[in-house]
PyMOL CGO cylinders between C-alpha atoms (Angstrom):
from pymol import cmd
from pymol.cgo import CYLINDER

trace = [
    CYLINDER, 111.91, 122.97, 106.91, 114.12, 122.45, 109.85, 0.3, 1, 1, 1, 1, 1, 1,
    CYLINDER, 114.12, 122.45, 109.85, 118.05, 122.22, 109.34, 0.3, 1, 1, 1, 1, 1, 1,
    CYLINDER, 118.05, 122.22, 109.34, 118.55, 120.33, 112.43, 0.3, 1, 1, 1, 1, 1, 1,
    CYLINDER, 118.55, 120.33, 112.43, 115.18, 118.14, 113.08, 0.3, 1, 1, 1, 1, 1, 1,
    CYLINDER, 115.18, 118.14, 113.08, 116.37, 114.70, 115.18, 0.3, 1, 1, 1, 1, 1, 1,
    CYLINDER, 116.37, 114.70, 115.18, 116.82, 111.86, 112.04, 0.3, 1, 1, 1, 1, 1, 1,
    CYLINDER, 116.82, 111.86, 112.04, 115.45, 109.68, 114.16, 0.3, 1, 1, 1, 1, 1, 1,
    CYLINDER, 115.45, 109.68, 114.16, 111.82, 110.40, 113.78, 0.3, 1, 1, 1, 1, 1, 1,
    CYLINDER, 111.82, 110.40, 113.78, 112.63, 109.70, 109.84, 0.3, 1, 1, 1, 1, 1, 1,
    CYLINDER, 112.63, 109.70, 109.84, 114.12, 106.40, 110.60, 0.3, 1, 1, 1, 1, 1, 1,
    CYLINDER, 114.12, 106.40, 110.60, 110.76, 105.50, 112.31, 0.3, 1, 1, 1, 1, 1, 1,
    CYLINDER, 110.76, 105.50, 112.31, 108.80, 106.78, 109.15, 0.3, 1, 1, 1, 1, 1, 1,
    CYLINDER, 108.80, 106.78, 109.15, 111.18, 104.15, 107.55, 0.3, 1, 1, 1, 1, 1, 1,
    CYLINDER, 111.18, 104.15, 107.55, 110.31, 101.57, 109.56, 0.3, 1, 1, 1, 1, 1, 1,
    CYLINDER, 110.31, 101.57, 109.56, 106.35, 102.19, 109.38, 0.3, 1, 1, 1, 1, 1, 1,
    CYLINDER, 106.35, 102.19, 109.38, 106.93, 101.73, 105.54, 0.3, 1, 1, 1, 1, 1, 1,
    CYLINDER, 106.93, 101.73, 105.54, 108.71, 98.42, 105.76, 0.3, 1, 1, 1, 1, 1, 1,
    CYLINDER, 108.71, 98.42, 105.76, 105.66, 97.17, 107.64, 0.3, 1, 1, 1, 1, 1, 1,
    CYLINDER, 105.66, 97.17, 107.64, 106.65, 97.45, 111.38, 0.3, 1, 1, 1, 1, 1, 1,
    CYLINDER, 106.65, 97.45, 111.38, 103.23, 97.50, 113.37, 0.3, 1, 1, 1, 1, 1, 1,
    CYLINDER, 103.23, 97.50, 113.37, 102.57, 100.28, 115.05, 0.3, 1, 1, 1, 1, 1, 1,
    CYLINDER, 102.57, 100.28, 115.05, 98.98, 101.65, 116.97, 0.3, 1, 1, 1, 1, 1, 1,
    CYLINDER, 98.98, 101.65, 116.97, 98.67, 105.42, 115.89, 0.3, 1, 1, 1, 1, 1, 1,
    CYLINDER, 98.67, 105.42, 115.89, 98.28, 107.75, 119.18, 0.3, 1, 1, 1, 1, 1, 1,
    CYLINDER, 98.28, 107.75, 119.18, 95.50, 110.05, 117.80, 0.3, 1, 1, 1, 1, 1, 1,
    CYLINDER, 95.50, 110.05, 117.80, 96.51, 114.25, 118.66, 0.3, 1, 1, 1, 1, 1, 1,
    CYLINDER, 96.51, 114.25, 118.66, 95.88, 117.57, 118.03, 0.3, 1, 1, 1, 1, 1, 1,
    CYLINDER, 95.88, 117.57, 118.03, 99.00, 118.06, 116.61, 0.3, 1, 1, 1, 1, 1, 1,
    CYLINDER, 99.00, 118.06, 116.61, 98.47, 115.30, 114.31, 0.3, 1, 1, 1, 1, 1, 1,
    CYLINDER, 98.47, 115.30, 114.31, 95.45, 115.93, 113.73, 0.3, 1, 1, 1, 1, 1, 1,
    CYLINDER, 95.45, 115.93, 113.73, 96.50, 119.48, 113.15, 0.3, 1, 1, 1, 1, 1, 1,
    CYLINDER, 96.50, 119.48, 113.15, 99.38, 118.03, 110.10, 0.3, 1, 1, 1, 1, 1, 1,
    CYLINDER, 99.38, 118.03, 110.10, 96.54, 116.12, 109.00, 0.3, 1, 1, 1, 1, 1, 1,
    CYLINDER, 96.54, 116.12, 109.00, 94.23, 118.98, 108.05, 0.3, 1, 1, 1, 1, 1, 1,
    CYLINDER, 94.23, 118.98, 108.05, 97.17, 120.85, 106.29, 0.3, 1, 1, 1, 1, 1, 1,
    CYLINDER, 97.17, 120.85, 106.29, 97.90, 117.68, 103.86, 0.3, 1, 1, 1, 1, 1, 1,
    CYLINDER, 97.90, 117.68, 103.86, 94.20, 117.95, 103.47, 0.3, 1, 1, 1, 1, 1, 1,
    CYLINDER, 94.20, 117.95, 103.47, 93.84, 121.23, 102.48, 0.3, 1, 1, 1, 1, 1, 1,
    CYLINDER, 93.84, 121.23, 102.48, 93.00, 121.31, 98.55, 0.3, 1, 1, 1, 1, 1, 1,
    CYLINDER, 93.00, 121.31, 98.55, 95.72, 119.42, 97.30, 0.3, 1, 1, 1, 1, 1, 1,
    CYLINDER, 95.72, 119.42, 97.30, 99.57, 119.19, 98.55, 0.3, 1, 1, 1, 1, 1, 1,
    CYLINDER, 99.57, 119.19, 98.55, 102.73, 117.09, 98.48, 0.3, 1, 1, 1, 1, 1, 1,
    CYLINDER, 102.73, 117.09, 98.48, 104.73, 116.26, 101.70, 0.3, 1, 1, 1, 1, 1, 1,
    CYLINDER, 104.73, 116.26, 101.70, 108.23, 114.97, 101.42, 0.3, 1, 1, 1, 1, 1, 1,
    CYLINDER, 108.23, 114.97, 101.42, 109.88, 113.65, 104.86, 0.3, 1, 1, 1, 1, 1, 1,
    CYLINDER, 109.88, 113.65, 104.86, 113.25, 113.78, 105.01, 0.3, 1, 1, 1, 1, 1, 1,
    CYLINDER, 113.25, 113.78, 105.01, 116.18, 113.27, 107.45, 0.3, 1, 1, 1, 1, 1, 1,
    CYLINDER, 116.18, 113.27, 107.45, 116.29, 117.45, 107.31, 0.3, 1, 1, 1, 1, 1, 1,
    CYLINDER, 116.29, 117.45, 107.31, 112.59, 117.56, 108.24, 0.3, 1, 1, 1, 1, 1, 1,
    CYLINDER, 112.59, 117.56, 108.24, 109.16, 117.66, 107.13, 0.3, 1, 1, 1, 1, 1, 1,
    CYLINDER, 109.16, 117.66, 107.13, 107.46, 120.23, 104.35, 0.3, 1, 1, 1, 1, 1, 1,
    CYLINDER, 107.46, 120.23, 104.35, 103.69, 120.66, 103.19, 0.3, 1, 1, 1, 1, 1, 1,
    CYLINDER, 103.69, 120.66, 103.19, 103.66, 122.36, 99.88, 0.3, 1, 1, 1, 1, 1, 1,
    CYLINDER, 103.66, 122.36, 99.88, 100.25, 123.61, 98.05, 0.3, 1, 1, 1, 1, 1, 1,
    CYLINDER, 100.25, 123.61, 98.05, 99.04, 124.29, 94.59, 0.3, 1, 1, 1, 1, 1, 1,
    CYLINDER, 99.04, 124.29, 94.59, 100.10, 127.77, 94.19, 0.3, 1, 1, 1, 1, 1, 1,
    CYLINDER, 100.10, 127.77, 94.19, 103.65, 127.39, 95.22, 0.3, 1, 1, 1, 1, 1, 1,
    CYLINDER, 103.65, 127.39, 95.22, 103.12, 127.69, 99.28, 0.3, 1, 1, 1, 1, 1, 1,
    CYLINDER, 103.12, 127.69, 99.28, 104.95, 125.37, 101.53, 0.3, 1, 1, 1, 1, 1, 1,
    CYLINDER, 104.95, 125.37, 101.53, 104.62, 124.95, 105.55, 0.3, 1, 1, 1, 1, 1, 1,
    CYLINDER, 104.62, 124.95, 105.55, 107.61, 123.15, 107.96, 0.3, 1, 1, 1, 1, 1, 1,
    CYLINDER, 107.61, 123.15, 107.96, 106.72, 121.08, 110.65, 0.3, 1, 1, 1, 1, 1, 1,
    CYLINDER, 106.72, 121.08, 110.65, 108.30, 119.19, 112.63, 0.3, 1, 1, 1, 1, 1, 1,
    CYLINDER, 108.30, 119.19, 112.63, 109.93, 115.42, 112.03, 0.3, 1, 1, 1, 1, 1, 1,
    CYLINDER, 109.93, 115.42, 112.03, 108.05, 114.11, 115.62, 0.3, 1, 1, 1, 1, 1, 1,
    CYLINDER, 108.05, 114.11, 115.62, 104.72, 114.43, 113.60, 0.3, 1, 1, 1, 1, 1, 1,
    CYLINDER, 104.72, 114.43, 113.60, 105.95, 112.82, 110.49, 0.3, 1, 1, 1, 1, 1, 1,
    CYLINDER, 105.95, 112.82, 110.49, 105.59, 108.56, 111.88, 0.3, 1, 1, 1, 1, 1, 1,
    CYLINDER, 105.59, 108.56, 111.88, 101.95, 109.70, 113.06, 0.3, 1, 1, 1, 1, 1, 1,
    CYLINDER, 101.95, 109.70, 113.06, 100.57, 110.98, 110.52, 0.3, 1, 1, 1, 1, 1, 1,
    CYLINDER, 100.57, 110.98, 110.52, 101.53, 108.37, 108.51, 0.3, 1, 1, 1, 1, 1, 1,
    CYLINDER, 101.53, 108.37, 108.51, 100.24, 105.69, 111.18, 0.3, 1, 1, 1, 1, 1, 1,
    CYLINDER, 100.24, 105.69, 111.18, 96.82, 107.69, 110.61, 0.3, 1, 1, 1, 1, 1, 1,
    CYLINDER, 96.82, 107.69, 110.61, 96.46, 107.65, 106.54, 0.3, 1, 1, 1, 1, 1, 1,
    CYLINDER, 96.46, 107.65, 106.54, 97.49, 103.75, 106.72, 0.3, 1, 1, 1, 1, 1, 1,
    CYLINDER, 97.49, 103.75, 106.72, 95.65, 103.00, 109.47, 0.3, 1, 1, 1, 1, 1, 1,
    CYLINDER, 95.65, 103.00, 109.47, 92.83, 104.35, 108.15, 0.3, 1, 1, 1, 1, 1, 1,
    CYLINDER, 92.83, 104.35, 108.15, 92.81, 103.05, 104.89, 0.3, 1, 1, 1, 1, 1, 1,
    CYLINDER, 92.81, 103.05, 104.89, 93.57, 99.54, 105.88, 0.3, 1, 1, 1, 1, 1, 1,
    CYLINDER, 93.57, 99.54, 105.88, 96.71, 99.46, 104.24, 0.3, 1, 1, 1, 1, 1, 1,
    CYLINDER, 96.71, 99.46, 104.24, 100.07, 97.69, 105.90, 0.3, 1, 1, 1, 1, 1, 1,
    CYLINDER, 100.07, 97.69, 105.90, 103.06, 98.57, 103.32, 0.3, 1, 1, 1, 1, 1, 1,
    CYLINDER, 103.06, 98.57, 103.32, 106.37, 96.56, 102.70, 0.3, 1, 1, 1, 1, 1, 1,
    CYLINDER, 106.37, 96.56, 102.70, 108.75, 98.92, 101.48, 0.3, 1, 1, 1, 1, 1, 1,
    CYLINDER, 108.75, 98.92, 101.48, 106.98, 99.77, 98.21, 0.3, 1, 1, 1, 1, 1, 1,
    CYLINDER, 106.98, 99.77, 98.21, 105.60, 102.92, 96.45, 0.3, 1, 1, 1, 1, 1, 1,
    CYLINDER, 105.60, 102.92, 96.45, 101.80, 102.98, 97.53, 0.3, 1, 1, 1, 1, 1, 1,
    CYLINDER, 101.80, 102.98, 97.53, 98.37, 104.44, 96.01, 0.3, 1, 1, 1, 1, 1, 1,
    CYLINDER, 98.37, 104.44, 96.01, 94.82, 104.25, 97.24, 0.3, 1, 1, 1, 1, 1, 1,
    CYLINDER, 94.82, 104.25, 97.24, 91.57, 106.17, 97.88, 0.3, 1, 1, 1, 1, 1, 1,
    CYLINDER, 91.57, 106.17, 97.88, 90.79, 107.40, 101.48, 0.3, 1, 1, 1, 1, 1, 1,
    CYLINDER, 90.79, 107.40, 101.48, 86.51, 108.04, 101.00, 0.3, 1, 1, 1, 1, 1, 1,
    CYLINDER, 86.51, 108.04, 101.00, 84.92, 111.02, 102.40, 0.3, 1, 1, 1, 1, 1, 1,
    CYLINDER, 84.92, 111.02, 102.40, 84.64, 109.31, 105.86, 0.3, 1, 1, 1, 1, 1, 1,
    CYLINDER, 84.64, 109.31, 105.86, 87.78, 108.60, 106.11, 0.3, 1, 1, 1, 1, 1, 1,
    CYLINDER, 87.78, 108.60, 106.11, 88.91, 112.14, 105.20, 0.3, 1, 1, 1, 1, 1, 1,
    CYLINDER, 88.91, 112.14, 105.20, 86.16, 113.18, 108.29, 0.3, 1, 1, 1, 1, 1, 1,
    CYLINDER, 86.16, 113.18, 108.29, 87.40, 110.84, 110.28, 0.3, 1, 1, 1, 1, 1, 1,
    CYLINDER, 87.40, 110.84, 110.28, 91.34, 111.67, 110.28, 0.3, 1, 1, 1, 1, 1, 1,
    CYLINDER, 91.34, 111.67, 110.28, 90.46, 115.91, 110.00, 0.3, 1, 1, 1, 1, 1, 1,
    CYLINDER, 90.46, 115.91, 110.00, 87.33, 116.48, 110.77, 0.3, 1, 1, 1, 1, 1, 1,
    CYLINDER, 87.33, 116.48, 110.77, 86.88, 118.53, 107.37, 0.3, 1, 1, 1, 1, 1, 1,
    CYLINDER, 86.88, 118.53, 107.37, 84.27, 117.84, 104.92, 0.3, 1, 1, 1, 1, 1, 1,
    CYLINDER, 84.27, 117.84, 104.92, 84.30, 116.89, 101.19, 0.3, 1, 1, 1, 1, 1, 1,
    CYLINDER, 84.30, 116.89, 101.19, 87.91, 114.96, 102.14, 0.3, 1, 1, 1, 1, 1, 1,
    CYLINDER, 87.91, 114.96, 102.14, 87.89, 112.11, 99.48, 0.3, 1, 1, 1, 1, 1, 1,
    CYLINDER, 87.89, 112.11, 99.48, 91.36, 111.82, 98.34, 0.3, 1, 1, 1, 1, 1, 1,
    CYLINDER, 91.36, 111.82, 98.34, 93.72, 109.67, 95.65, 0.3, 1, 1, 1, 1, 1, 1,
    CYLINDER, 93.72, 109.67, 95.65, 96.91, 109.31, 98.25, 0.3, 1, 1, 1, 1, 1, 1,
    CYLINDER, 96.91, 109.31, 98.25, 100.65, 108.04, 97.13, 0.3, 1, 1, 1, 1, 1, 1,
    CYLINDER, 100.65, 108.04, 97.13, 103.58, 107.14, 99.23, 0.3, 1, 1, 1, 1, 1, 1,
    CYLINDER, 103.58, 107.14, 99.23, 106.59, 107.04, 97.41, 0.3, 1, 1, 1, 1, 1, 1,
    CYLINDER, 106.59, 107.04, 97.41, 109.48, 105.64, 100.16, 0.3, 1, 1, 1, 1, 1, 1,
    CYLINDER, 109.48, 105.64, 100.16, 113.28, 106.25, 99.15, 0.3, 1, 1, 1, 1, 1, 1,
    CYLINDER, 113.28, 106.25, 99.15, 116.21, 106.63, 101.32, 0.3, 1, 1, 1, 1, 1, 1,
    CYLINDER, 116.21, 106.63, 101.32, 117.05, 109.85, 101.08, 0.3, 1, 1, 1, 1, 1, 1,
    CYLINDER, 117.05, 109.85, 101.08, 113.14, 111.17, 101.23, 0.3, 1, 1, 1, 1, 1, 1,
    CYLINDER, 113.14, 111.17, 101.23, 109.57, 110.14, 101.38, 0.3, 1, 1, 1, 1, 1, 1,
    CYLINDER, 109.57, 110.14, 101.38, 107.24, 111.65, 99.44, 0.3, 1, 1, 1, 1, 1, 1,
    CYLINDER, 107.24, 111.65, 99.44, 103.85, 112.06, 100.36, 0.3, 1, 1, 1, 1, 1, 1,
    CYLINDER, 103.85, 112.06, 100.36, 100.52, 113.09, 97.50, 0.3, 1, 1, 1, 1, 1, 1,
    CYLINDER, 100.52, 113.09, 97.50, 97.43, 113.84, 98.12, 0.3, 1, 1, 1, 1, 1, 1,
    CYLINDER, 97.43, 113.84, 98.12, 94.89, 114.87, 95.16, 0.3, 1, 1, 1, 1, 1, 1,
    CYLINDER, 94.89, 114.87, 95.16, 90.77, 114.96, 95.08, 0.3, 1, 1, 1, 1, 1, 1,
    CYLINDER, 90.77, 114.96, 95.08, 89.71, 112.08, 92.89, 0.3, 1, 1, 1, 1, 1, 1,
    CYLINDER, 89.71, 112.08, 92.89, 88.42, 112.76, 88.99, 0.3, 1, 1, 1, 1, 1, 1,
    CYLINDER, 88.42, 112.76, 88.99, 87.08, 109.79, 88.95, 0.3, 1, 1, 1, 1, 1, 1,
    CYLINDER, 87.08, 109.79, 88.95, 85.70, 106.61, 91.21, 0.3, 1, 1, 1, 1, 1, 1,
    CYLINDER, 85.70, 106.61, 91.21, 88.06, 104.44, 91.65, 0.3, 1, 1, 1, 1, 1, 1,
    CYLINDER, 88.06, 104.44, 91.65, 91.98, 103.97, 92.65, 0.3, 1, 1, 1, 1, 1, 1,
    CYLINDER, 91.98, 103.97, 92.65, 94.22, 106.78, 91.36, 0.3, 1, 1, 1, 1, 1, 1,
    CYLINDER, 94.22, 106.78, 91.36, 96.00, 106.27, 88.67, 0.3, 1, 1, 1, 1, 1, 1,
    CYLINDER, 96.00, 106.27, 88.67, 100.16, 105.55, 88.48, 0.3, 1, 1, 1, 1, 1, 1,
    CYLINDER, 100.16, 105.55, 88.48, 101.21, 108.59, 89.73, 0.3, 1, 1, 1, 1, 1, 1,
    CYLINDER, 101.21, 108.59, 89.73, 99.71, 112.55, 90.69, 0.3, 1, 1, 1, 1, 1, 1,
    CYLINDER, 99.71, 112.55, 90.69, 98.93, 115.31, 88.55, 0.3, 1, 1, 1, 1, 1, 1,
    CYLINDER, 98.93, 115.31, 88.55, 101.78, 117.90, 89.04, 0.3, 1, 1, 1, 1, 1, 1,
    CYLINDER, 101.78, 117.90, 89.04, 99.91, 120.90, 91.43, 0.3, 1, 1, 1, 1, 1, 1,
    CYLINDER, 99.91, 120.90, 91.43, 99.27, 124.00, 90.02, 0.3, 1, 1, 1, 1, 1, 1,
    CYLINDER, 99.27, 124.00, 90.02, 102.50, 126.33, 89.61, 0.3, 1, 1, 1, 1, 1, 1,
    CYLINDER, 102.50, 126.33, 89.61, 102.07, 129.98, 90.48, 0.3, 1, 1, 1, 1, 1, 1,
    CYLINDER, 102.07, 129.98, 90.48, 99.87, 131.70, 88.59, 0.3, 1, 1, 1, 1, 1, 1,
    CYLINDER, 99.87, 131.70, 88.59, 101.62, 135.33, 88.90, 0.3, 1, 1, 1, 1, 1, 1,
    CYLINDER, 101.62, 135.33, 88.90, 104.90, 133.74, 87.72, 0.3, 1, 1, 1, 1, 1, 1,
    CYLINDER, 104.90, 133.74, 87.72, 105.03, 133.49, 83.85, 0.3, 1, 1, 1, 1, 1, 1,
    CYLINDER, 105.03, 133.49, 83.85, 108.26, 131.26, 83.53, 0.3, 1, 1, 1, 1, 1, 1,
    CYLINDER, 108.26, 131.26, 83.53, 109.35, 128.55, 85.85, 0.3, 1, 1, 1, 1, 1, 1,
    CYLINDER, 109.35, 128.55, 85.85, 112.48, 126.64, 85.31, 0.3, 1, 1, 1, 1, 1, 1,
    CYLINDER, 112.48, 126.64, 85.31, 113.37, 122.74, 86.66, 0.3, 1, 1, 1, 1, 1, 1,
    CYLINDER, 113.37, 122.74, 86.66, 116.54, 122.80, 88.08, 0.3, 1, 1, 1, 1, 1, 1,
    CYLINDER, 116.54, 122.80, 88.08, 118.12, 119.16, 88.96, 0.3, 1, 1, 1, 1, 1, 1,
    CYLINDER, 118.12, 119.16, 88.96, 120.49, 117.94, 90.84, 0.3, 1, 1, 1, 1, 1, 1,
    CYLINDER, 120.49, 117.94, 90.84, 121.45, 115.52, 87.94, 0.3, 1, 1, 1, 1, 1, 1,
    CYLINDER, 121.45, 115.52, 87.94, 120.97, 115.99, 84.26, 0.3, 1, 1, 1, 1, 1, 1,
    CYLINDER, 120.97, 115.99, 84.26, 117.78, 114.28, 82.82, 0.3, 1, 1, 1, 1, 1, 1,
    CYLINDER, 117.78, 114.28, 82.82, 117.91, 113.15, 79.24, 0.3, 1, 1, 1, 1, 1, 1,
    CYLINDER, 117.91, 113.15, 79.24, 114.91, 114.40, 76.94, 0.3, 1, 1, 1, 1, 1, 1,
    CYLINDER, 114.91, 114.40, 76.94, 113.15, 111.96, 76.20, 0.3, 1, 1, 1, 1, 1, 1,
    CYLINDER, 113.15, 111.96, 76.20, 112.57, 112.66, 72.88, 0.3, 1, 1, 1, 1, 1, 1,
    CYLINDER, 112.57, 112.66, 72.88, 115.85, 113.93, 71.66, 0.3, 1, 1, 1, 1, 1, 1,
    CYLINDER, 115.85, 113.93, 71.66, 118.15, 112.19, 74.06, 0.3, 1, 1, 1, 1, 1, 1,
    CYLINDER, 118.15, 112.19, 74.06, 119.85, 115.54, 74.96, 0.3, 1, 1, 1, 1, 1, 1,
    CYLINDER, 119.85, 115.54, 74.96, 121.12, 116.35, 79.14, 0.3, 1, 1, 1, 1, 1, 1,
    CYLINDER, 121.12, 116.35, 79.14, 119.90, 119.40, 80.75, 0.3, 1, 1, 1, 1, 1, 1,
    CYLINDER, 119.90, 119.40, 80.75, 120.03, 119.78, 84.94, 0.3, 1, 1, 1, 1, 1, 1,
    CYLINDER, 120.03, 119.78, 84.94, 117.40, 123.11, 83.53, 0.3, 1, 1, 1, 1, 1, 1,
    CYLINDER, 117.40, 123.11, 83.53, 114.18, 122.08, 81.97, 0.3, 1, 1, 1, 1, 1, 1,
    CYLINDER, 114.18, 122.08, 81.97, 111.35, 125.46, 81.29, 0.3, 1, 1, 1, 1, 1, 1,
    CYLINDER, 111.35, 125.46, 81.29, 108.28, 123.76, 83.65, 0.3, 1, 1, 1, 1, 1, 1,
    CYLINDER, 108.28, 123.76, 83.65, 104.79, 124.54, 82.99, 0.3, 1, 1, 1, 1, 1, 1,
    CYLINDER, 104.79, 124.54, 82.99, 101.74, 123.08, 84.81, 0.3, 1, 1, 1, 1, 1, 1,
    CYLINDER, 101.74, 123.08, 84.81, 101.51, 120.20, 83.03, 0.3, 1, 1, 1, 1, 1, 1,
    CYLINDER, 101.51, 120.20, 83.03, 104.78, 119.42, 81.25, 0.3, 1, 1, 1, 1, 1, 1,
    CYLINDER, 104.78, 119.42, 81.25, 108.59, 120.35, 81.16, 0.3, 1, 1, 1, 1, 1, 1,
    CYLINDER, 108.59, 120.35, 81.16, 109.68, 121.77, 78.20, 0.3, 1, 1, 1, 1, 1, 1,
    CYLINDER, 109.68, 121.77, 78.20, 113.26, 120.82, 76.42, 0.3, 1, 1, 1, 1, 1, 1,
    CYLINDER, 113.26, 120.82, 76.42, 115.36, 124.02, 75.83, 0.3, 1, 1, 1, 1, 1, 1,
    CYLINDER, 115.36, 124.02, 75.83, 117.28, 121.74, 73.04, 0.3, 1, 1, 1, 1, 1, 1,
    CYLINDER, 117.28, 121.74, 73.04, 117.47, 124.01, 69.80, 0.3, 1, 1, 1, 1, 1, 1,
    CYLINDER, 117.47, 124.01, 69.80, 116.25, 121.03, 67.47, 0.3, 1, 1, 1, 1, 1, 1,
    CYLINDER, 116.25, 121.03, 67.47, 114.08, 120.27, 69.94, 0.3, 1, 1, 1, 1, 1, 1,
    CYLINDER, 114.08, 120.27, 69.94, 111.00, 122.24, 71.91, 0.3, 1, 1, 1, 1, 1, 1,
    CYLINDER, 111.00, 122.24, 71.91, 109.31, 119.95, 72.66, 0.3, 1, 1, 1, 1, 1, 1,
    CYLINDER, 109.31, 119.95, 72.66, 107.16, 118.88, 75.98, 0.3, 1, 1, 1, 1, 1, 1,
    CYLINDER, 107.16, 118.88, 75.98, 107.05, 116.14, 78.59, 0.3, 1, 1, 1, 1, 1, 1,
    CYLINDER, 107.05, 116.14, 78.59, 105.74, 114.92, 81.67, 0.3, 1, 1, 1, 1, 1, 1,
    CYLINDER, 105.74, 114.92, 81.67, 108.96, 113.73, 84.35, 0.3, 1, 1, 1, 1, 1, 1,
    CYLINDER, 108.96, 113.73, 84.35, 108.57, 111.38, 86.23, 0.3, 1, 1, 1, 1, 1, 1,
    CYLINDER, 108.57, 111.38, 86.23, 106.68, 112.50, 89.03, 0.3, 1, 1, 1, 1, 1, 1,
    CYLINDER, 106.68, 112.50, 89.03, 109.50, 111.94, 92.18, 0.3, 1, 1, 1, 1, 1, 1,
    CYLINDER, 109.50, 111.94, 92.18, 112.21, 113.90, 89.66, 0.3, 1, 1, 1, 1, 1, 1,
    CYLINDER, 112.21, 113.90, 89.66, 109.54, 116.83, 89.43, 0.3, 1, 1, 1, 1, 1, 1,
    CYLINDER, 109.54, 116.83, 89.43, 108.61, 116.48, 93.03, 0.3, 1, 1, 1, 1, 1, 1,
    CYLINDER, 108.61, 116.48, 93.03, 111.98, 116.80, 93.89, 0.3, 1, 1, 1, 1, 1, 1,
    CYLINDER, 111.98, 116.80, 93.89, 113.35, 119.65, 91.41, 0.3, 1, 1, 1, 1, 1, 1,
    CYLINDER, 113.35, 119.65, 91.41, 114.38, 122.92, 92.63, 0.3, 1, 1, 1, 1, 1, 1,
    CYLINDER, 114.38, 122.92, 92.63, 111.73, 125.39, 90.60, 0.3, 1, 1, 1, 1, 1, 1,
    CYLINDER, 111.73, 125.39, 90.60, 113.30, 128.96, 89.95, 0.3, 1, 1, 1, 1, 1, 1,
    CYLINDER, 113.30, 128.96, 89.95, 111.69, 131.84, 88.36, 0.3, 1, 1, 1, 1, 1, 1,
    CYLINDER, 111.69, 131.84, 88.36, 113.04, 133.56, 85.12, 0.3, 1, 1, 1, 1, 1, 1,
    CYLINDER, 113.04, 133.56, 85.12, 114.72, 136.35, 87.23, 0.3, 1, 1, 1, 1, 1, 1,
    CYLINDER, 114.72, 136.35, 87.23, 116.80, 133.61, 89.39, 0.3, 1, 1, 1, 1, 1, 1,
    CYLINDER, 116.80, 133.61, 89.39, 114.48, 133.16, 92.67, 0.3, 1, 1, 1, 1, 1, 1,
    CYLINDER, 114.48, 133.16, 92.67, 113.76, 129.95, 94.05, 0.3, 1, 1, 1, 1, 1, 1,
    CYLINDER, 113.76, 129.95, 94.05, 110.18, 128.58, 94.55, 0.3, 1, 1, 1, 1, 1, 1,
    CYLINDER, 110.18, 128.58, 94.55, 110.79, 126.26, 96.24, 0.3, 1, 1, 1, 1, 1, 1,
    CYLINDER, 110.79, 126.26, 96.24, 113.43, 124.11, 97.74, 0.3, 1, 1, 1, 1, 1, 1,
    CYLINDER, 113.43, 124.11, 97.74, 114.91, 121.15, 96.60, 0.3, 1, 1, 1, 1, 1, 1,
    CYLINDER, 114.91, 121.15, 96.60, 116.27, 117.95, 98.38, 0.3, 1, 1, 1, 1, 1, 1,
    CYLINDER, 116.27, 117.95, 98.38, 118.36, 114.71, 97.58, 0.3, 1, 1, 1, 1, 1, 1,
    CYLINDER, 118.36, 114.71, 97.58, 116.74, 112.56, 94.64, 0.3, 1, 1, 1, 1, 1, 1,
    CYLINDER, 116.74, 112.56, 94.64, 115.26, 109.42, 96.43, 0.3, 1, 1, 1, 1, 1, 1,
    CYLINDER, 115.26, 109.42, 96.43, 116.70, 105.79, 95.76, 0.3, 1, 1, 1, 1, 1, 1,
    CYLINDER, 116.70, 105.79, 95.76, 113.48, 103.31, 96.35, 0.3, 1, 1, 1, 1, 1, 1,
    CYLINDER, 113.48, 103.31, 96.35, 114.18, 100.82, 98.55, 0.3, 1, 1, 1, 1, 1, 1,
    CYLINDER, 114.18, 100.82, 98.55, 112.06, 97.50, 98.29, 0.3, 1, 1, 1, 1, 1, 1,
]
cmd.load_cgo(trace, "trace")
C-alpha cells in the first residue's frame, strides 16, 4: 500500500459516506479499479495511507487513493443509495455489475463499513436470493499454508473462556482460542477479522494490517 498518498482523498471518501452529493465521473481508471473489486470475491481497505484490494487466497494489489472516491460514488450510484455515515449492505445484480465493469456474471453482495481510520468494502458472490447477510463470509485463506495466525493490535477476549489474547489460530471459517483449557473456535467480528495481521507458522506476514476503525455516525 502506498505510504505517502495524499490524505485529502480519504477525507473525500468520508464525505461521500456521510451523504455529500456528487456525480461519479466515468473513466478508464475507475473501470479498471472496479474490475479488480469484482474479480471473484474481494476485501478492500481505504485509509489515509492508501487503498488496497485483497483477493481470495491472500493476494493483494495497492492502488492510488485518488481512485477511491470515484469508485465508491459509482457503487452507490448504481445501487441508488445515499449513505448517512452508517454501515451499509446491499445487492448489485448482474446487470449492475456488468454496467460498472463489463464483466458478465457480476452479481455481488456489497458491504461498506465506514470508520474514522479506515473504510472497508467487501464483495461476495450471492449464495441466495435477496439482500446480503449482516456480515460477509471470510475470504478463503491461502491453501498452501498449513497454519495461519491472526495478530491483533489490541487483545480480544475469547467468547467461550473470556481469556484475552492478541494472537489466535486462523482457519478459513473461524479463529481458534489458544487457551490451555479452551481451544474452541469462534467467528470474530468482521471489522476485527479484516484488520488483523495474518502470519504463517514461520512468522512471515501474509497480509498487511491497519489500525482498527472507529465507526462514526
